[in-house]
C-alpha positions as CSV (number, residue, x, y, z in Angstrom):
1,M,121.9,197.2,234.8
2,M,124.9,199.4,234.0
3,G,124.0,199.2,230.3
4,C,120.5,200.4,231.3
5,S,121.9,203.2,233.5
6,Y,124.2,204.4,230.6
7,L,121.2,204.3,228.3
8,F,119.1,206.6,230.6
9,A,122.0,209.0,231.1
10,F,122.9,209.4,227.4
11,A,119.3,209.6,226.2
12,S,118.2,212.1,228.9
13,L,121.1,214.4,228.1
14,Y,120.7,214.1,224.4
15,H,117.2,215.5,224.5
16,Q,118.4,218.7,226.2
17,I,121.6,219.5,224.3
18,P,120.3,222.2,221.9
19,G,118.7,224.3,224.7
20,L,121.6,223.8,227.1
21,Y,124.8,223.5,225.0
22,G,124.0,224.5,221.5
23,P,125.3,227.9,220.1
24,K,121.8,229.4,221.0
25,G,121.6,227.5,224.3
26,L,122.1,228.7,227.8
27,T,125.7,227.5,228.2
28,P,127.2,227.0,224.7
29,V,129.8,224.2,224.9
30,Q,131.9,226.0,222.3
31,N,132.7,228.7,224.9
32,V,134.6,226.3,227.2
33,L,136.6,224.4,224.6
34,P,140.3,225.6,224.2
35,Q,141.3,227.6,221.2
36,Q,143.0,225.8,218.3
37,S,146.7,225.3,219.0
38,N,149.8,223.5,217.8
39,A,149.7,221.1,220.7
40,T,149.7,217.3,220.0
41,Y,146.5,215.3,220.3
42,W,147.6,213.8,223.5
43,E,148.5,217.2,225.1
44,K,145.1,218.5,224.1
45,F,143.3,215.5,225.5
46,K,145.4,215.5,228.7
47,S,144.5,219.2,229.4
48,L,140.8,218.5,228.6
49,P,139.9,214.8,228.4
50,S,137.0,215.1,226.0
51,L,136.6,213.9,222.5
52,L,134.8,217.2,221.7
53,I,138.1,219.0,221.3
54,F,138.4,217.1,218.0
55,S,134.9,217.9,216.8
56,L,136.0,220.8,214.7
57,E,138.6,218.6,213.0
58,I,136.0,216.2,211.8
59,G,133.9,219.1,210.5
60,I,131.1,219.5,213.1
61,S,130.3,222.0,215.8
62,P,131.0,220.9,219.4
63,H,127.4,220.7,220.3
64,L,126.9,218.3,217.4
65,G,129.9,216.4,218.8
66,M,128.0,216.1,222.1
67,E,125.0,214.7,220.2
68,L,127.2,212.2,218.4
69,C,128.7,211.0,221.7
70,C,125.3,210.6,223.2
71,L,123.9,208.8,220.2
72,L,126.8,206.4,220.0
73,G,126.4,205.9,223.8
74,I,122.7,205.0,223.3
75,V,123.6,202.5,220.6
76,L,126.3,200.8,222.7
77,S,124.1,200.8,225.8
78,L,121.4,199.0,223.9
79,G,124.0,196.6,222.7
80,V,125.2,195.9,226.2
81,M,121.6,195.3,227.4
82,S,120.8,193.0,224.5
83,F,123.9,191.0,223.5
84,R,126.3,189.1,225.8
85,A,129.1,189.6,223.4
86,M,128.8,193.4,223.8
87,R,129.4,193.3,227.5
88,S,133.2,193.6,227.1
89,S,135.8,195.9,228.5
90,V,136.2,197.6,225.1
91,V,132.6,198.6,224.9
92,F,132.5,199.7,228.5
93,F,135.6,201.8,227.9
94,L,133.9,203.5,224.9
95,L,130.8,204.2,227.1
96,W,133.0,205.6,229.8
97,L,134.9,207.7,227.3
98,F,131.8,209.1,225.6
99,Y,130.2,210.1,229.0
100,L,133.6,211.6,230.2
101,S,133.7,213.6,227.0
102,V,130.3,215.3,227.6
103,Y,130.9,215.5,231.4
104,K,134.1,217.5,231.1
105,V,132.4,220.2,229.1
106,G,129.0,220.0,230.7
107,Q,129.6,222.9,233.1
108,I,127.0,223.6,235.8
109,F,124.3,221.4,234.3
110,L,126.5,218.3,234.6
111,W,127.9,219.0,238.1
112,F,125.9,216.3,239.9
113,Q,127.1,213.5,242.1
114,W,125.4,210.9,239.9
115,D,127.3,212.1,236.9
116,S,130.5,211.4,238.9
117,L,129.1,208.1,240.2
118,I,128.2,206.7,236.7
119,L,131.7,207.6,235.5
120,E,133.5,205.9,238.4
121,A,131.2,202.9,238.2
122,G,131.6,202.8,234.4
123,F,135.4,202.9,234.8
124,L,135.3,199.9,237.1
125,C,133.1,198.1,234.6
126,V,136.0,198.3,232.2
127,L,138.1,196.3,234.7
128,V,135.3,193.9,235.6
129,A,134.1,193.0,232.1
130,P,136.0,190.5,230.0
131,L,138.1,191.7,227.1
132,N,136.1,189.3,224.9
133,L,137.9,189.8,221.6
134,L,136.6,186.4,220.5
135,F,133.0,187.7,220.8
136,W,131.4,184.6,219.4
137,K,132.7,182.5,222.4
138,R,131.4,182.8,225.9
139,P,134.2,184.3,228.1
140,E,135.9,182.1,230.7
141,P,136.1,183.1,234.3
142,R,139.4,184.8,235.2
143,S,141.6,184.4,238.2
144,H,141.5,188.1,239.1
145,D,137.7,188.6,238.8
146,G,137.3,188.7,242.6
147,M,139.7,191.6,242.8
148,T,138.0,193.8,240.3
149,L,134.6,193.0,241.7
150,W,135.9,194.0,245.1
151,L,136.5,197.5,243.8
152,V,132.8,197.8,242.9
153,K,131.9,196.7,246.4
154,W,134.4,199.3,247.8
155,L,132.7,202.0,245.7
156,L,129.3,201.0,247.0
157,F,130.7,201.1,250.5
158,R,132.2,204.6,250.1
159,L,129.0,205.9,248.5
160,M,126.6,204.6,251.2
161,F,128.8,205.1,254.2
162,A,129.8,208.6,253.3
163,S,126.2,209.5,252.5
164,G,125.2,208.5,256.0
165,V,128.2,210.0,257.8
166,V,128.1,213.5,256.1
167,K,124.5,214.0,257.4
168,L,126.0,214.1,260.9
169,T,129.3,215.8,260.2
170,S,127.5,218.6,258.4
171,L,126.0,219.5,261.8
172,C,122.6,220.1,260.0
173,P,120.1,220.6,262.9
174,T,117.4,218.6,261.1
175,W,119.5,215.5,260.8
176,W,120.6,215.7,264.4
177,A,117.0,216.2,265.6
178,L,115.9,213.3,263.3
179,T,113.4,215.7,261.7
180,A,115.0,215.9,258.2
181,L,112.2,213.9,256.5
182,N,109.7,216.4,257.9
183,Y,111.0,218.7,255.2
184,H,112.6,216.4,252.6
185,Y,109.6,215.2,250.7
186,E,108.4,218.8,250.3
187,S,111.7,220.5,249.6
188,Q,113.4,218.0,247.2
189,C,114.2,219.1,243.7
190,I,111.4,217.3,241.8
191,P,109.0,215.5,244.1
192,T,106.7,212.7,243.1
193,P,102.9,212.3,243.8
194,L,103.7,209.8,246.6
195,S,106.0,212.3,248.3
196,W,102.9,214.3,249.2
197,Y,101.5,211.4,251.1
198,F,104.8,210.6,252.8
199,H,105.0,214.2,253.9
200,Q,101.7,213.8,255.8
201,L,103.0,210.9,258.0
202,P,103.2,211.5,261.8
203,E,106.4,213.0,263.1
204,W,107.3,209.9,265.1
205,V,107.2,207.8,261.8
206,Q,109.4,210.4,260.1
207,K,112.0,210.3,262.9
208,L,112.0,206.6,262.9
209,S,112.5,206.7,259.1
210,V,115.6,208.9,259.6
211,V,117.0,206.3,262.1
212,G,116.3,203.6,259.4
213,T,118.2,205.7,256.9
214,Y,121.2,205.9,259.3
215,F,121.1,202.2,259.9
216,I,121.1,201.3,256.2
217,E,123.7,203.9,255.2
218,I,126.1,203.7,258.1
219,C,125.6,200.3,259.8
220,V,124.7,198.0,257.0
221,P,127.7,198.8,254.8
222,L,130.0,197.4,257.5
223,L,128.6,194.0,256.5
224,F,129.7,194.3,252.8
225,F,133.0,192.6,253.4
226,V,132.0,190.0,256.0
227,P,132.7,186.5,254.6
228,V,129.2,185.3,255.5
229,R,126.9,185.1,252.4
230,S,123.7,185.7,254.3
231,L,124.9,189.0,255.7
232,R,126.0,190.2,252.3
233,V,122.7,189.2,250.7
234,F,120.8,191.0,253.6
235,S,123.0,194.1,253.1
236,A,122.3,194.0,249.3
237,W,118.5,193.8,249.8
238,S,118.7,196.6,252.4
239,Q,120.4,199.0,249.9
240,V,117.9,198.0,247.1
241,F,115.0,198.6,249.5
242,L,116.3,202.1,250.3
243,Q,116.7,202.9,246.6
244,V,113.2,201.7,245.8
245,L,111.8,204.0,248.5
246,I,113.8,206.9,247.0
247,I,112.5,206.1,243.5
248,L,108.9,206.1,244.8
249,T,109.2,209.4,246.6
250,G,111.6,211.4,244.5
251,N,112.8,211.9,241.0
252,Y,116.6,211.2,241.2
253,N,117.0,210.2,237.5
254,F,119.5,207.3,236.9
255,F,121.3,207.6,240.2
256,N,119.1,204.8,241.8
257,F,119.7,202.5,238.9
258,V,123.5,202.9,239.1
259,T,123.4,202.3,242.9
260,I,121.3,199.1,242.4
261,S,123.8,198.0,239.8
262,L,126.6,198.3,242.4
263,C,124.6,196.2,244.8
264,I,125.1,193.2,242.5
265,S,128.7,193.0,243.7
266,L,127.4,191.9,247.1
267,L,125.8,188.8,245.6
268,D,127.8,185.7,244.7
269,D,127.2,183.1,241.9
270,D,125.1,181.0,244.1
271,F,122.5,183.7,244.2
272,W,122.1,183.5,240.5
273,S,122.4,179.7,240.4
274,A,118.8,179.4,239.2
275,S,119.7,181.0,235.9
276,Q,123.5,180.2,235.7
277,Q,124.2,176.8,237.1
278,D,127.6,176.6,235.4
279,S,129.0,179.8,236.7
280,S,132.3,179.5,238.5
281,R,133.6,183.0,239.1
282,N,136.4,183.2,241.6
283,S,135.5,184.9,244.9
284,L,136.4,184.9,248.6
285,S,133.2,183.1,249.5
286,K,134.1,180.2,247.1
287,S,137.6,179.9,248.5
288,V,136.1,179.7,252.0
289,C,133.6,177.1,250.8
290,N,136.4,175.0,249.2
291,A,138.4,175.1,252.5
292,I,135.5,173.8,254.6
293,S,134.1,171.4,252.0
294,G,135.0,168.5,254.2
295,L,132.9,169.6,257.1
296,D,129.4,168.8,257.7
297,R,127.1,171.2,255.9
298,R,124.7,171.5,258.7
299,I,127.4,172.5,261.1
300,T,128.6,175.2,258.6
301,Q,125.1,176.5,258.2
302,C,124.5,176.6,261.9
303,G,127.8,178.6,262.4
304,C,126.8,181.1,259.6
305,F,123.4,181.5,261.3
306,V,125.1,182.3,264.6
307,I,127.4,184.8,263.0
308,F,124.4,186.3,261.1
309,T,122.2,186.8,264.1
310,T,125.1,187.9,266.3
311,L,126.4,190.7,264.0
312,L,123.0,191.8,262.8
313,G,121.7,191.7,266.4
314,A,124.6,193.8,267.6
315,L,124.1,196.4,265.0
316,L,120.4,196.6,265.8
317,A,121.1,196.8,269.5
318,L,123.6,199.6,269.0
319,T,121.1,201.4,266.9
320,V,118.3,201.1,269.5
321,Y,120.6,202.3,272.2
322,Y,122.3,205.2,270.5
323,F,119.0,206.5,268.9
324,G,116.9,206.0,272.0
325,I,114.3,203.8,270.3
326,R,111.4,203.1,272.7
327,Y,107.7,202.4,272.7
328,E,105.6,205.0,274.5
329,D,101.9,206.0,274.1
330,Q,101.4,203.6,271.2
331,K,104.3,205.3,269.3
332,I,107.8,204.2,268.6
333,L,109.8,207.2,269.7
334,S,113.5,208.0,269.0
335,D,116.1,210.7,269.6
336,I,119.9,210.8,269.3
337,R,121.7,209.8,272.5
338,F,125.3,210.8,271.4
339,T,126.9,214.2,271.0
340,E,128.7,215.8,268.1
341,T,132.0,215.6,269.9
342,S,131.6,211.9,270.7
343,F,130.6,211.1,267.1
344,K,133.6,212.9,265.6
345,A,135.9,211.1,268.1
346,T,134.4,207.8,267.1
347,L,134.7,208.6,263.4
348,S,138.4,209.5,263.9
349,T,138.9,206.0,265.2
350,F,136.7,204.2,262.8
351,V,137.8,205.7,259.4
352,P,141.4,204.4,259.7
353,L,140.1,201.1,261.0
354,L,137.8,200.7,258.1
355,V,140.6,201.4,255.7
356,V,142.8,198.8,257.4
357,C,139.9,196.3,257.2
358,G,139.3,197.1,253.6
359,A,143.1,196.6,252.8
360,I,143.0,193.2,254.6
361,S,139.9,192.2,252.6
362,L,141.6,193.3,249.4
363,F,144.8,191.4,250.3
364,V,142.7,188.2,250.8
365,E,141.1,188.6,247.4
366,I,144.6,189.2,245.8
367,L,146.0,186.1,247.6
368,S,143.0,184.1,246.4
369,A,143.6,185.2,242.9
370,V,147.2,184.2,243.0
371,L,146.4,180.8,244.4
372,C,143.8,180.4,241.7
373,S,146.3,181.3,239.0
374,L,148.8,178.7,240.4
375,S,146.1,176.0,240.3
376,Q,145.8,176.2,236.5
377,P,146.5,172.9,234.7
378,C,149.8,173.6,232.8
379,I,152.8,175.8,233.3
380,F,151.8,178.1,230.4
381,N,148.4,178.7,231.8
382,K,149.9,179.2,235.3
383,L,152.2,181.9,234.0
384,W,149.6,183.6,231.8
385,H,147.0,183.8,234.6
386,L,149.6,184.9,237.1
387,L,150.8,187.7,234.8
388,Q,147.2,188.9,234.4
389,T,146.7,188.7,238.1
390,V,149.9,190.7,238.9
391,V,149.0,193.4,236.4
392,M,145.4,193.7,237.6
393,A,146.4,193.6,241.3
394,S,148.8,196.5,240.7
395,L,146.0,198.5,239.1
396,V,143.5,197.6,241.8
397,I,145.9,198.7,244.5
398,V,146.5,202.0,242.8
399,I,142.7,202.7,242.5
400,F,142.1,201.6,246.1
401,S,145.0,203.9,247.2
402,I,143.8,207.0,245.4
403,S,140.2,206.4,246.5
404,L,141.4,207.0,250.1
405,V,141.8,210.7,249.3
406,P,138.1,211.4,248.7
407,F,137.1,208.9,251.3
408,G,139.5,210.5,253.8
409,T,137.6,213.8,253.7
410,L,135.3,212.2,256.2
411,D,138.0,212.7,258.9
412,S,140.5,215.5,258.7
413,T,143.1,213.7,260.8
414,F,143.1,210.7,258.5
415,Y,143.1,212.9,255.4
416,K,146.3,214.6,256.5
417,S,148.0,211.2,257.2
418,I,147.6,210.0,253.6
419,P,151.1,210.0,251.9
420,S,151.8,212.9,249.6
421,D,152.6,210.5,246.8
422,I,149.0,209.2,246.9
423,H,147.7,212.8,246.8
424,R,149.9,213.5,243.8
425,V,148.6,210.4,241.9
426,H,145.1,211.3,242.8
427,G,145.5,214.8,241.5
428,W,146.8,213.5,238.2
429,M,144.0,210.9,237.9
430,D,141.3,213.4,239.1
431,N,141.1,214.9,235.6
432,F,139.9,211.5,234.3
433,A,137.1,211.2,236.9
434,V,138.3,207.8,238.2
435,T,137.4,208.4,241.9
436,H,135.2,210.9,243.7
437,S,133.9,211.9,247.1
438,Y,130.2,211.4,247.9
439,G,127.7,212.6,250.4
440,L,124.1,212.8,249.3
441,F,121.6,215.0,251.2
442,R,124.4,216.5,253.3
443,R,122.2,219.3,254.6
444,M,118.4,219.6,254.5
445,T,117.2,222.6,252.6
446,G,113.7,224.0,252.5
447,V,113.2,224.2,256.3
448,G,110.2,226.5,256.6
449,G,109.2,226.0,252.9
450,R,110.9,225.2,249.6
451,P,112.2,228.3,247.8
452,E,110.9,228.4,244.2
453,L,111.6,230.9,241.4
454,I,108.7,232.0,239.2
455,I,109.5,233.7,235.9
456,E,106.9,236.2,234.8
457,G,106.4,238.2,231.7
458,T,104.3,241.2,230.6
459,N,104.0,243.8,227.8
460,N,103.2,246.6,230.2
461,V,105.3,246.9,233.3
462,D,102.9,249.4,234.9
463,T,100.0,246.8,235.1
464,E,99.6,243.8,237.3
465,Q,99.0,241.5,234.3
466,W,102.1,239.4,234.7
467,M,101.8,235.9,233.2
468,E,103.9,233.0,234.5
469,Y,106.2,230.7,232.5
470,E,105.7,227.1,233.5
471,F,108.5,224.5,233.6
472,L,108.1,221.0,232.5
473,Y,108.4,219.3,235.9
474,K,109.3,221.6,238.8
475,P,106.5,223.1,241.0
476,G,104.9,226.3,239.7
477,D,101.2,226.1,239.3
478,T,99.8,225.3,242.7
479,Y,97.1,223.1,241.2
480,K,99.6,221.0,239.1
481,P,100.4,217.7,240.8
482,P,103.9,216.4,241.0
483,T,104.9,213.8,238.4
484,Y,107.2,210.9,237.8
485,V,110.0,211.9,235.5
486,A,112.8,209.5,236.5
487,P,115.1,208.2,235.0
488,H,115.1,211.4,233.0
489,Q,116.9,214.3,234.6
490,P,115.4,217.7,233.4
491,R,118.6,219.6,234.2
492,L,117.2,223.1,233.8
493,D,114.4,222.3,236.3
494,W,117.1,221.0,238.7
495,Q,119.3,224.1,238.4
496,M,116.3,226.3,239.0
497,W,115.9,224.6,242.4
498,F,119.6,225.3,243.2
499,A,119.3,228.9,241.9
500,A,116.4,229.6,244.3
501,L,118.8,228.8,247.2
502,G,121.1,231.7,246.2
503,S,121.1,234.8,244.1
504,Y,121.3,235.6,240.4
505,E,124.9,236.9,240.9
506,H,126.0,233.3,241.4
507,N,123.8,232.0,238.6
508,P,124.7,233.9,235.4
509,W,123.1,231.2,233.3
510,L,119.7,232.3,234.8
511,V,120.2,235.9,233.6
512,H,120.9,234.4,230.2
513,L,117.7,232.3,230.4
514,V,115.7,235.5,230.9
515,Y,117.4,237.0,227.9
516,K,116.6,233.9,225.8
517,L,112.9,234.2,226.8
518,L,112.9,237.9,225.9
519,I,114.1,237.0,222.4
520,G,111.9,233.9,222.1
521,Q,114.8,231.4,221.6
522,K,113.1,228.2,220.3
523,E,115.8,225.8,221.5
524,V,115.5,227.1,225.1
525,L,111.7,227.3,225.1
526,Q,111.7,223.6,224.2
527,L,113.0,222.9,227.7
528,M,109.9,224.5,229.2
529,R,106.1,224.2,228.8
530,P,104.6,226.3,226.0
531,A,105.0,230.0,226.6
532,P,102.0,232.0,227.8
533,F,102.6,234.6,225.0
534,A,102.1,234.3,221.2
535,S,105.3,236.4,220.8
536,P,108.0,237.2,223.4
537,P,106.9,239.7,226.0
538,R,108.6,243.1,226.4
539,F,109.4,242.7,230.1
540,I,110.4,239.6,232.1
541,R,111.1,239.4,235.9
542,V,111.8,236.6,238.3
543,Q,110.0,236.3,241.6
544,R,110.8,234.2,244.7
545,Y,108.2,232.2,246.6
546,L,108.2,229.7,249.4
547,Y,106.1,226.6,248.5
548,H,104.4,224.3,251.0
549,Y,102.5,221.1,250.5
550,T,98.8,221.5,251.4
551,P,97.7,219.5,254.5
552,I,95.4,216.5,254.4
553,N,91.7,217.4,254.2
554,A,90.5,216.2,257.5
555,S,87.0,215.6,256.3
556,A,88.1,213.6,253.2
557,G,90.8,211.7,255.0
558,L,93.0,211.8,251.9
559,W,93.9,214.4,249.4
560,D,90.8,216.1,248.0
561,Q,91.0,216.7,244.3
562,S,89.3,220.1,244.8
563,Q,92.4,221.3,246.8
564,K,95.7,222.6,245.6
565,W,98.8,220.5,245.9
566,W,100.7,223.5,247.0
567,Y,100.3,226.8,248.7
568,R,102.9,229.5,248.4
569,E,104.1,232.7,250.1
570,Y,105.7,235.6,248.3
571,Q,109.2,236.4,249.3
572,G,110.4,239.1,247.0
573,E,111.9,240.0,243.7
574,Y,114.8,237.9,242.5
575,I,115.5,239.6,239.2
576,F,113.9,243.0,238.5
577,P,112.0,243.5,235.2
578,L,114.4,243.4,232.1
579,T,114.0,244.1,228.4
580,Q,116.0,242.5,225.7
581,D,117.7,245.9,224.8
582,N,118.6,246.7,228.4
583,H,122.2,248.0,228.1
584,D,123.3,246.6,231.5
585,L,121.9,243.2,230.6
586,I,123.7,243.1,227.3
587,E,127.0,244.2,228.9
588,Y,126.6,241.5,231.6
589,L,126.0,238.8,229.0
590,K,129.1,239.9,227.1
591,K,131.2,239.8,230.3
592,Q,130.0,236.3,230.9
593,K,130.9,235.4,227.3
594,F,127.3,234.5,226.4
595,L,127.3,237.2,223.8
596,P,128.0,237.3,220.9
597,E,126.7,233.8,220.2
598,P,129.2,231.3,218.8
599,H,128.9,230.4,215.1
600,E,127.9,226.9,213.9
601,V,130.6,225.0,212.0
602,C,129.8,222.4,209.4
603,T,132.5,221.2,207.0
604,H,131.1,217.7,206.9
605,P,127.6,218.2,205.6
606,T,126.7,214.5,205.4
607,L,127.3,214.0,209.1
608,C,125.7,217.3,210.1
609,D,122.6,216.5,208.0
610,L,122.4,213.0,209.6
611,L,122.6,214.4,213.1
612,N,120.0,217.1,212.3
613,I,117.6,214.5,210.9
614,V,117.8,212.4,214.1
615,R,117.3,215.6,216.2
616,E,114.3,216.6,214.1
617,H,112.5,213.3,214.5
618,S,113.4,212.8,218.2
619,S,112.2,216.3,219.2
620,N,108.6,215.4,218.5
621,F,108.5,213.1,221.6
622,S,109.0,213.8,225.3
623,A,112.2,212.7,226.9
624,V,110.5,210.4,229.4
625,L,108.7,208.6,226.5
626,I,112.0,208.2,224.6
627,L,113.9,206.8,227.6
628,W,111.3,204.2,228.5
629,S,110.8,203.2,224.9
630,L,114.5,202.6,224.5
631,A,114.6,200.6,227.7
632,V,111.6,198.5,226.6
633,V,113.4,197.8,223.3
634,G,116.5,196.7,225.1
635,V,114.5,194.4,227.5
636,L,112.4,192.9,224.7
637,T,115.5,192.3,222.5
638,T,117.2,190.6,225.5
639,A,114.2,188.4,226.2
640,T,113.7,187.5,222.6
641,L,117.4,186.4,222.1
642,K,117.3,184.4,225.4
643,L,114.2,182.5,224.3
644,T,115.5,182.0,220.8
645,F,118.9,180.6,221.8
646,S,118.1,179.0,225.1
């Protein structure tokens, strides 16, 4: 799954590099790279951990260096998907390094939580995967596997628990009133066709869905570390269920695939026993099973069932009580029965308690790994496994410790209690994107309608004959239906959504976009639908609208094809009409270092030509088609090899 996630991430970004990061793009990558200096390679990399700082030294422009990183990432991702021997820590380190290299110079178009998530998850894959230097042999289970896999589980816990908690700590009125989903399906960045139907659901269903979201994101993660297999399997399927719903109703690119990959850490070897009967990976659950192997299995299963029903029943009962779930007038009604003050007080108690429970769980995994090392057959194996366990345990403890800094932001009191040494180490490691804070959908935007920017052009500003530029996926034409674009992330469409929430003063790249349209820049125009002009217009402006989903046609019962998908309300002018020779525009772009455009560098013509050939052929196809074609190739290759050598 991580190989597939990396494949989607690299391939999606590769398709957009010329228009976003090329010398004629919106945010040229060359502008953010440091100037040539006499510093050592390590000093350069430490200040900006990106391989692109060495692109000029190998004779290519930085944007071609981005393309090279993405292409190598695509090849390695396909290898990870297809070949067991490629699923090694070395390959995962290279994948992490390539994505870190583009992430660190990606500027505003790569500042998304899923970019941080895939880097943190990818770094943990380096620890979880075997070194596998003898690639022709199947890797043996290691004593410390349970510890590294625990870190993946801890990441999933931080991601989901924080995503649920921040909805309440943000004090967003819609989350507290359980009405957030009344607006979410309409106001999300790039909706899907199904989101229109979900938007039409009755309010009591929407409110109950918000309660379900809180239950899955806040309550269920508490079961991740419980040593009862059935509870962990239930929690895994709960998270997968939520991700599938998000995939169906919203285009959130590769984020859902990374999250589902993390859910695998909740499943033990027995879950995969149908396909891997000989698996023997060390884990806490296996240690418990070995300790009770002499007891009657039926008694054990009965005890697990009691624990399962007790804990799950308690969580459900608490949810019903605190969210006031009741049945009235043939509806399941709900409303929050606790206050902001009581929630914050509870959080101040629970966050330190959760950290202590996490530390105890990690200690048990470390102890289990040490005992497993000491159980090896000969003294040399004992010492070798013990040495690996000690080294890996030290690294795992460090990563767990520094992850407390972003996790601690959920409660200010706990955050201040974290030792300064941990803050210092986190500050040093932060440049390498090892740990991050998370909190998806913190506040609900689009209450009262989704703000949308419409770019218009004309050759005569005195007339009303303005023609609209259409983007590939974001709403514009009110008759154009939403579409499925995931796992591709059209980053320009996404940033247009964020820009609509603010002003152009905070989005200089948008002013640069207007200029690129005024001069008809081909690389930028490829990020949008075909322009409505044969040649660039003389004037371009940006208008702001509020978009709403159309209601259900009462007579048809469902959406009527003769209706619009959207209706919109004019809000005002966002950017006044500009021309390409406007003096203030030119001076503004110079101040933002968009002008003059950086020069291309190519002192390695063979490599440059090869990269340009790949670009020329791939630009003939849509990004979504390329992504799914590559995924199908990976899946078919895996299936073919499995059938051939099984």
